[in-house]
GUZA-512948 format. One record per residue (C-alpha): x, y, z. Coordinates in nm, 4 decimals, always signed. Layout:
<nodes>
+----------+----------+----------+
:       c1 :       c2 :       c3 :
+----------+----------+----------+
:        X :        Y :        Z :
...
+----------+----------+----------+
</nodes>
This chain:
<nodes>
+----------+----------+----------+
:       c1 :       c2 :       c3 :
+----------+----------+----------+
:  -0.9151 :  -0.9268 :  -2.1207 :
:  -1.0584 :  -1.0304 :  -2.4743 :
:  -1.0463 :  -0.7169 :  -2.7696 :
:  -1.3946 :  -0.6707 :  -2.6992 :
:  -1.3295 :  -0.6141 :  -2.3461 :
:  -1.0470 :  -0.2917 :  -2.4533 :
:  -1.2537 :  -0.1813 :  -2.7129 :
:  -1.4336 :  -0.1014 :  -2.4213 :
:  -1.2326 :  +0.0497 :  -2.2525 :
:  -1.0130 :  +0.1831 :  -2.4666 :
:  -1.1828 :  +0.2482 :  -2.7931 :
:  -1.0764 :  +0.1623 :  -3.1031 :
:  -0.8761 :  +0.3744 :  -3.3564 :
:  -0.8265 :  +0.3067 :  -3.6798 :
:  -0.4279 :  +0.3341 :  -3.8210 :
:  -0.4923 :  +0.7000 :  -3.9514 :
:  -0.5722 :  +0.8390 :  -3.6430 :
:  -0.2846 :  +0.7022 :  -3.4598 :
:  -0.1984 :  +0.9085 :  -3.1516 :
:  +0.0662 :  +1.1913 :  -3.2620 :
:  +0.3897 :  +1.0278 :  -3.1430 :
:  +0.5602 :  +1.4869 :  -3.0859 :
:  +0.2778 :  +1.5935 :  -2.8826 :
:  +0.4911 :  +1.7862 :  -2.6213 :
:  +0.7124 :  +1.5152 :  -2.4658 :
:  +0.8711 :  +1.7158 :  -2.2924 :
:  +0.5660 :  +1.8158 :  -2.0496 :
:  +0.6260 :  +1.4333 :  -1.9293 :
:  +0.6645 :  +1.3842 :  -1.6249 :
:  +1.0033 :  +1.0525 :  -1.6865 :
:  +0.9004 :  +0.8394 :  -1.4459 :
:  +1.1396 :  +0.5942 :  -1.6938 :
:  +1.4052 :  +0.7994 :  -1.8665 :
:  +1.4313 :  +0.6483 :  -2.1763 :
:  +1.0503 :  +0.5730 :  -2.1485 :
:  +0.8963 :  +0.4881 :  -2.5141 :
:  +0.5192 :  +0.5136 :  -2.3836 :
:  +0.3562 :  +0.8870 :  -2.2581 :
:  +0.0709 :  +0.8660 :  -2.0418 :
:  -0.1875 :  +1.1511 :  -2.0790 :
:  -0.4159 :  +1.1511 :  -1.7636 :
:  -0.4643 :  +1.4632 :  -1.7173 :
:  -0.4168 :  +1.8650 :  -1.8805 :
:  -0.1325 :  +1.8480 :  -1.5710 :
:  -0.0786 :  +1.5008 :  -1.5829 :
:  +0.1588 :  +1.2820 :  -1.8324 :
:  +0.3963 :  +1.0169 :  -1.7248 :
:  +0.6528 :  +0.8992 :  -1.9457 :
:  +0.6916 :  +0.5170 :  -1.8645 :
:  +0.8232 :  +0.1814 :  -2.0293 :
:  +0.5936 :  +0.0129 :  -2.2507 :
:  +0.7736 :  -0.3147 :  -2.1263 :
:  +0.7119 :  -0.2528 :  -1.7800 :
:  +0.3335 :  -0.1409 :  -1.8137 :
:  +0.3660 :  -0.5062 :  -2.0810 :
:  +0.5299 :  -0.6907 :  -1.8043 :
:  +0.3165 :  -0.6142 :  -1.5115 :
:  -0.0312 :  -0.5172 :  -1.6871 :
:  -0.2371 :  -0.8355 :  -1.8742 :
:  -0.4634 :  -0.4770 :  -2.0068 :
:  -0.1282 :  -0.3090 :  -2.1456 :
:  -0.0461 :  -0.6446 :  -2.2939 :
:  -0.3071 :  -0.6706 :  -2.5282 :
:  -0.2805 :  -0.2898 :  -2.5953 :
:  +0.0753 :  -0.2748 :  -2.6702 :
:  +0.1826 :  -0.6021 :  -2.6843 :
:  +0.4343 :  -0.6989 :  -3.0650 :
:  +0.0982 :  -0.9095 :  -3.1501 :
:  -0.1281 :  -0.6591 :  -3.0582 :
:  -0.3724 :  -0.4609 :  -3.3916 :
:  -0.4591 :  -0.1932 :  -3.1538 :
:  -0.3242 :  +0.1927 :  -3.3507 :
:  -0.1411 :  +0.2174 :  -2.9818 :
:  +0.0993 :  -0.0797 :  -3.0995 :
:  +0.1395 :  +0.0092 :  -3.4595 :
:  +0.2635 :  +0.3422 :  -3.3538 :
:  +0.4607 :  +0.2401 :  -3.1282 :
:  +0.6632 :  -0.0354 :  -3.3913 :
:  +0.6062 :  +0.2836 :  -3.6303 :
:  +0.8011 :  +0.4614 :  -3.3774 :
:  +1.0425 :  +0.1702 :  -3.3053 :
:  +1.0723 :  +0.1130 :  -3.6557 :
:  +1.1905 :  +0.4752 :  -3.7214 :
:  +1.4844 :  +0.4347 :  -3.4941 :
:  +1.2800 :  +0.7353 :  -3.3366 :
:  +1.3068 :  +0.8093 :  -2.9599 :
:  +0.9327 :  +0.9962 :  -2.9486 :
:  +0.7404 :  +0.8590 :  -2.7622 :
:  +0.3899 :  +0.7623 :  -2.8427 :
:  +0.0976 :  +0.9564 :  -2.6474 :
:  -0.1902 :  +0.7261 :  -2.4347 :
:  -0.4549 :  +0.9047 :  -2.3267 :
:  -0.5910 :  +0.7804 :  -2.0235 :
:  -0.8904 :  +1.0714 :  -1.9505 :
:  -1.1314 :  +0.8512 :  -1.6713 :
:  -0.8351 :  +0.7587 :  -1.4351 :
:  -0.7498 :  +0.9594 :  -1.1513 :
:  -0.4146 :  +1.1442 :  -1.2082 :
:  -0.2634 :  +1.1055 :  -0.9036 :
:  -0.3060 :  +0.7229 :  -0.7870 :
:  -0.1873 :  +0.6340 :  -1.1749 :
:  +0.1090 :  +0.8581 :  -1.1195 :
:  +0.1733 :  +0.6909 :  -0.8077 :
:  +0.1039 :  +0.3041 :  -0.9337 :
:  +0.3668 :  +0.3824 :  -1.2402 :
:  +0.6692 :  +0.4627 :  -1.0277 :
:  +0.5728 :  +0.1645 :  -0.8316 :
:  +0.5580 :  -0.0056 :  -1.1036 :
:  +0.9001 :  +0.1560 :  -1.2578 :
:  +1.1281 :  +0.1032 :  -0.8865 :
:  +1.1423 :  +0.5132 :  -0.8169 :
:  +1.1350 :  +0.3944 :  -0.4669 :
:  +1.1942 :  +0.6970 :  -0.3149 :
:  +0.8716 :  +0.8824 :  -0.4697 :
:  +0.6474 :  +0.6477 :  -0.3333 :
:  +0.4166 :  +0.7427 :  -0.0467 :
:  +0.4839 :  +0.5366 :  +0.2565 :
:  +0.0713 :  +0.5811 :  +0.3667 :
:  -0.2404 :  +0.7259 :  +0.1576 :
:  -0.5657 :  +0.8054 :  +0.3275 :
:  -0.8546 :  +0.6092 :  +0.2255 :
:  -1.0119 :  +0.7652 :  -0.0429 :
:  -0.6536 :  +0.7568 :  -0.2015 :
:  -0.5604 :  +0.4293 :  -0.0969 :
:  -0.9337 :  +0.3094 :  -0.2745 :
:  -0.8267 :  +0.5271 :  -0.5809 :
:  -0.5431 :  +0.3514 :  -0.6513 :
:  -0.7982 :  +0.0191 :  -0.5841 :
:  -0.9572 :  +0.1169 :  -0.8887 :
:  -0.6691 :  +0.1734 :  -1.1094 :
:  -0.5354 :  -0.1568 :  -1.0147 :
:  -0.7934 :  -0.3471 :  -1.1078 :
:  -0.9104 :  -0.1618 :  -1.3968 :
:  -0.5597 :  -0.2627 :  -1.5263 :
:  -0.4591 :  -0.5324 :  -1.3647 :
:  -0.1710 :  -0.4287 :  -1.1849 :
:  -0.2536 :  -0.6665 :  -0.8702 :
:  +0.1043 :  -0.9025 :  -0.8715 :
:  +0.2751 :  -0.5560 :  -0.9547 :
:  +0.1655 :  -0.3472 :  -0.6738 :
:  +0.1422 :  -0.6304 :  -0.4290 :
:  +0.4652 :  -0.4797 :  -0.2174 :
:  +0.2879 :  -0.1835 :  -0.1819 :
:  -0.0264 :  -0.1891 :  -0.1374 :
:  +0.0548 :  -0.5047 :  +0.1345 :
:  +0.2216 :  -0.1795 :  +0.3521 :
:  -0.1102 :  +0.0607 :  +0.2277 :
:  -0.3232 :  -0.1812 :  +0.3740 :
:  -0.1699 :  -0.2385 :  +0.6910 :
:  -0.0844 :  +0.1281 :  +0.7547 :
:  -0.4342 :  +0.2117 :  +0.7096 :
:  -0.5333 :  -0.1123 :  +0.9082 :
:  -0.7842 :  -0.0685 :  +1.2343 :
:  -1.1000 :  -0.1937 :  +1.3756 :
:  -1.2499 :  +0.2424 :  +1.3971 :
:  -1.1638 :  +0.2810 :  +1.0126 :
:  -1.2813 :  -0.0944 :  +0.8785 :
:  -1.6251 :  -0.0017 :  +1.1026 :
:  -1.6870 :  +0.3018 :  +1.0401 :
:  -1.6307 :  +0.2552 :  +0.6106 :
:  -1.7325 :  -0.0823 :  +0.5012 :
:  -1.7766 :  -0.0263 :  +0.1428 :
:  -1.4412 :  +0.1965 :  +0.1474 :
:  -1.2925 :  -0.1291 :  +0.2598 :
:  -1.4854 :  -0.3362 :  +0.0804 :
:  -1.3390 :  -0.2662 :  -0.2698 :
:  -0.9451 :  -0.2370 :  -0.0927 :
:  -0.9651 :  -0.6001 :  +0.0295 :
:  -1.1393 :  -0.7328 :  -0.2866 :
:  -0.8437 :  -0.5462 :  -0.4979 :
:  -0.5140 :  -0.5443 :  -0.1782 :
:  -0.7131 :  -0.8022 :  +0.0494 :
:  -0.6184 :  -0.9981 :  +0.3010 :
:  -0.9546 :  -1.1786 :  +0.2782 :
:  -0.9784 :  -1.1779 :  +0.6418 :
:  -1.1467 :  -0.7768 :  +0.5934 :
:  -1.3081 :  -0.8780 :  +0.3244 :
:  -1.5054 :  -1.1456 :  +0.5359 :
:  -1.5514 :  -0.9050 :  +0.7953 :
:  -1.7037 :  -0.6672 :  +0.5576 :
:  -1.9063 :  -0.8274 :  +0.3497 :
:  -2.0768 :  -0.9357 :  +0.6425 :
:  -2.1691 :  -0.5664 :  +0.8117 :
:  -2.2681 :  -0.4862 :  +0.4451 :
:  -2.5409 :  -0.7832 :  +0.4584 :
:  -2.6578 :  -0.6456 :  +0.7769 :
:  -2.5980 :  -0.2834 :  +0.6837 :
:  -2.7305 :  -0.2322 :  +0.3535 :
:  -3.1261 :  -0.2334 :  +0.1891 :
:  -3.2422 :  -0.3255 :  -0.1433 :
:  -3.3915 :  -0.0713 :  -0.3528 :
:  -3.5833 :  -0.2331 :  -0.6827 :
:  -3.4082 :  -0.5440 :  -0.7003 :
:  -3.1067 :  -0.3909 :  -0.6061 :
:  -2.8607 :  -0.3709 :  -0.3090 :
:  -2.8150 :  -0.0316 :  -0.1714 :
:  -2.5262 :  +0.0437 :  +0.0180 :
:  -2.4968 :  +0.2760 :  +0.2631 :
:  -2.1970 :  +0.4979 :  +0.3996 :
:  -2.0807 :  +0.7954 :  +0.2220 :
:  -1.8437 :  +0.6270 :  -0.0390 :
:  -1.7390 :  +0.8243 :  -0.4428 :
:  -1.9504 :  +0.7016 :  -0.6851 :
:  -1.6074 :  +0.5529 :  -0.8801 :
:  -1.5577 :  +0.3326 :  -0.5712 :
:  -1.9449 :  +0.2179 :  -0.5661 :
:  -1.9190 :  +0.1478 :  -0.9185 :
:  -1.5879 :  -0.0561 :  -0.9295 :
:  -1.7406 :  -0.3378 :  -0.7110 :
:  -1.7681 :  -0.5924 :  -0.9035 :
:  -2.1688 :  -0.7475 :  -0.9270 :
:  -2.0675 :  -1.0412 :  -0.8498 :
:  -2.0106 :  -0.9292 :  -0.4664 :
:  -2.2539 :  -0.6942 :  -0.4747 :
:  -2.5281 :  -0.9747 :  -0.5819 :
:  -2.3636 :  -1.2141 :  -0.3500 :
:  -2.4188 :  -1.0091 :  -0.0809 :
:  -2.7851 :  -0.9498 :  -0.1570 :
:  -2.8242 :  -1.2915 :  -0.1474 :
:  -2.7000 :  -1.3766 :  +0.1773 :
:  -2.9254 :  -1.1615 :  +0.2533 :
:  -3.1981 :  -1.2969 :  +0.0913 :
:  -3.1373 :  -1.5703 :  +0.2914 :
:  -3.1729 :  -1.4318 :  +0.5873 :
:  -3.4815 :  -1.2687 :  +0.5480 :
:  -3.6218 :  -1.5890 :  +0.4499 :
:  -3.4962 :  -1.7440 :  +0.8100 :
:  -3.6771 :  -1.3848 :  +1.0084 :
:  -4.0013 :  -1.4760 :  +0.7966 :
:  -4.0199 :  -1.8297 :  +0.8628 :
:  -3.9258 :  -1.7567 :  +1.2514 :
:  -4.2108 :  -1.5695 :  +1.2065 :
:  -4.4786 :  -1.7855 :  +1.0323 :
:  -4.3688 :  -2.1254 :  +1.2524 :
:  -4.4991 :  -1.8689 :  +1.5958 :
:  -4.8269 :  -1.7952 :  +1.3414 :
:  -4.9222 :  -2.1419 :  +1.2763 :
:  -4.7952 :  -2.2705 :  +1.6506 :
:  -5.0914 :  -2.0693 :  +1.7726 :
:  -5.3412 :  -2.1606 :  +1.5208 :
:  -5.3240 :  -2.5498 :  +1.5549 :
:  -5.2393 :  -2.4875 :  +1.9716 :
:  -5.6168 :  -2.5636 :  +1.9757 :
:  -5.6064 :  -2.8756 :  +1.8565 :
:  -5.2826 :  -2.9899 :  +1.9677 :
:  -5.1830 :  -2.8195 :  +2.3138 :
:  -5.2043 :  -2.4530 :  +2.3881 :
:  -4.8928 :  -2.2045 :  +2.3600 :
:  -4.9738 :  -2.0934 :  +2.7465 :
:  -4.7354 :  -2.2670 :  +2.9430 :
:  -4.9725 :  -2.2568 :  +3.2615 :
:  -5.2252 :  -2.4618 :  +3.0508 :
:  -5.0499 :  -2.7901 :  +3.0003 :
:  -5.2377 :  -2.9165 :  +3.2217 :
:  -5.5514 :  -2.7096 :  +3.2159 :
:  -5.6223 :  -2.6962 :  +2.8822 :
:  -5.9155 :  -2.4277 :  +2.9756 :
:  -5.6850 :  -2.1927 :  +3.1268 :
:  -5.5049 :  -2.1671 :  +2.8687 :
:  -5.7354 :  -2.1262 :  +2.5631 :
:  -5.7738 :  -1.7180 :  +2.6805 :
:  -5.3978 :  -1.6534 :  +2.7024 :
:  -5.3280 :  -1.8658 :  +2.3509 :
:  -5.5958 :  -1.6022 :  +2.2384 :
:  -5.4540 :  -1.2990 :  +2.3519 :
:  -5.1264 :  -1.3824 :  +2.2581 :
:  -5.2362 :  -1.4654 :  +1.8939 :
:  -5.4176 :  -1.1425 :  +1.8884 :
:  -5.1472 :  -0.9649 :  +2.0159 :
:  -4.9384 :  -1.1437 :  +1.6566 :
:  -5.2103 :  -1.0554 :  +1.4785 :
:  -5.2091 :  -0.7054 :  +1.6010 :
:  -4.8485 :  -0.6364 :  +1.5813 :
:  -4.7505 :  -0.7617 :  +1.1984 :
:  -5.1217 :  -0.6965 :  +1.0324 :
:  -5.2643 :  -0.4039 :  +1.1580 :
:  -4.9723 :  -0.2449 :  +1.3698 :
:  -4.7063 :  -0.0010 :  +1.3070 :
:  -4.5143 :  -0.3370 :  +1.2396 :
:  -4.7083 :  -0.4450 :  +0.9902 :
:  -4.4946 :  -0.3374 :  +0.7599 :
:  -4.2109 :  -0.5780 :  +0.9044 :
:  -4.2487 :  -0.8690 :  +0.6627 :
:  -4.2180 :  -0.6442 :  +0.3820 :
:  -3.8437 :  -0.5762 :  +0.5238 :
:  -3.8083 :  -0.2560 :  +0.4047 :
:  -3.5109 :  -0.1307 :  +0.5122 :
:  -3.1347 :  -0.2944 :  +0.6477 :
:  -3.1343 :  -0.6624 :  +0.8358 :
:  -3.0402 :  -0.4923 :  +1.1177 :
:  -3.2645 :  -0.1873 :  +1.1668 :
:  -3.5634 :  -0.4942 :  +1.1309 :
:  -3.4311 :  -0.7001 :  +1.4002 :
:  -3.4103 :  -0.3410 :  +1.5601 :
:  -3.7430 :  -0.2958 :  +1.4616 :
:  -3.8848 :  -0.5991 :  +1.6380 :
:  -3.7360 :  -0.5575 :  +1.9732 :
:  -3.9423 :  -0.2378 :  +2.0074 :
:  -4.2225 :  -0.4914 :  +1.9954 :
:  -4.3521 :  -0.4793 :  +2.3375 :
:  -4.5465 :  -0.7825 :  +2.5426 :
:  -4.8700 :  -0.8384 :  +2.7289 :
:  -4.9708 :  -1.0731 :  +2.9318 :
:  -5.2753 :  -1.3152 :  +3.0777 :
:  -5.3864 :  -1.3451 :  +3.4399 :
:  -5.6806 :  -1.5691 :  +3.5084 :
:  -5.9451 :  -1.5689 :  +3.7634 :
:  -5.6937 :  -1.6885 :  +4.0183 :
:  -5.4197 :  -1.3807 :  +4.0278 :
:  -5.1477 :  -1.6290 :  +3.7918 :
:  -4.9804 :  -1.4116 :  +3.6099 :
:  -4.8952 :  -1.5106 :  +3.2419 :
:  -4.6094 :  -1.3137 :  +3.1909 :
:  -4.3631 :  -1.5872 :  +3.0342 :
:  -4.6718 :  -1.7086 :  +2.7437 :
:  -4.5431 :  -1.3792 :  +2.5896 :
:  -4.3934 :  -1.4872 :  +2.2442 :
:  -4.2298 :  -1.1724 :  +2.1521 :
:  -3.8950 :  -1.2500 :  +2.3741 :
:  -3.8577 :  -1.5836 :  +2.1652 :
:  -3.9105 :  -1.4748 :  +1.8346 :
:  -3.6736 :  -1.1556 :  +1.9102 :
:  -3.4408 :  -1.4194 :  +2.0461 :
:  -3.4756 :  -1.6427 :  +1.7004 :
:  -3.4471 :  -1.3510 :  +1.4718 :
:  -3.1003 :  -1.1834 :  +1.6966 :
:  -2.9999 :  -1.5809 :  +1.6752 :
:  -3.0833 :  -1.5568 :  +1.3039 :
:  -2.8629 :  -1.1992 :  +1.2198 :
:  -2.5761 :  -1.3684 :  +1.4613 :
:  -2.5344 :  -1.6972 :  +1.1665 :
:  -2.4789 :  -1.4029 :  +0.8987 :
:  -2.1648 :  -1.5234 :  +0.7900 :
:  -1.9100 :  -1.3387 :  +0.5000 :
:  -1.7996 :  -1.4256 :  +0.2013 :
:  -1.4739 :  -1.5810 :  +0.1347 :
:  -1.2909 :  -1.5095 :  -0.2183 :
:  -1.2718 :  -1.9182 :  -0.3489 :
:  -1.6950 :  -1.7697 :  -0.3826 :
:  -1.5713 :  -1.5988 :  -0.7218 :
:  -1.4176 :  -1.7838 :  -0.9309 :
:  -1.2987 :  -1.4323 :  -1.1771 :
:  -1.0536 :  -1.3407 :  -0.8219 :
:  -0.7584 :  -1.5043 :  -0.9873 :
:  -0.4955 :  -1.3353 :  -0.8507 :
:  -0.3789 :  -1.3011 :  -0.4818 :
:  -0.0082 :  -1.4725 :  -0.3858 :
:  +0.0960 :  -1.8579 :  -0.4059 :
:  +0.0647 :  -2.0971 :  -0.1651 :
:  +0.3815 :  -2.2530 :  -0.0983 :
:  +0.1866 :  -2.5610 :  -0.0520 :
:  +0.1608 :  -2.5350 :  -0.4641 :
:  +0.5091 :  -2.4219 :  -0.5532 :
+----------+----------+----------+
</nodes>
């Protein structure tokens, strides 16, 4: 993380604004008994921790508190050491979830007896936000794998793909990320060019999903819509050229005159469906991809009966278009980590060791 990013994250303090090292250190929970930093997350959530642990497990804190850092917090830490002071400096993190920060600090400081073995979905999301913000991925790998495994179920993943998108992006595994990203390609809509993720997801979780991920989901949605519209356009073109080339009517293959009224009826039904009737907005692609596909299934088939009493039910364009659209839906693939160069964390393959 660059210095500019750090300034955005923490703000910039002048040297005369160095945090007060005497500010109620006794009120902090001693996660590291000999800690030299108090993380002030809220009025009742202050954690005494080790700067060495923070710098060793987080590139963000290493930039802020490292020995070569020019940030005010690092300057305060160096002054305290030069003065041989046992008083910790205070770092304020007012935008972070207090509970999640406390759990993360206990994991990183190996306070195993006070680390929860299971968490609920909202708590796991909060832990993912803190982990991703401060780049604690490697330090939390073992604990997060256990938390994910304890919650992992088809029912919970299917019910909350928007939560699992963030959780699997941060903690893995890729299998869940691929699965839920595909589900969101199908179940998300688009508003003013922005992806609208369905579901009751807390704003902090929604905001923490990387824009590159939502952009790729939106791109997959556009690709699917393009294919679906292409099926409709191809069908329309087939009827427009049928009289010149050959009738679309199956019974008109050998008798051109017999096929013309059937094709005319089907083309009229097509035009009325997509340009006049209740499905005229279908090509505008409002709603989710699944809603669009489901809407097409409500279109009824009509067919021509010729003077000889021959039934032309097999000439309806409706079943074929429904199947083409469903095949397009079925072909949608989820995302993979390899599509995102910015996702640099994760277990190292044994083949690379």
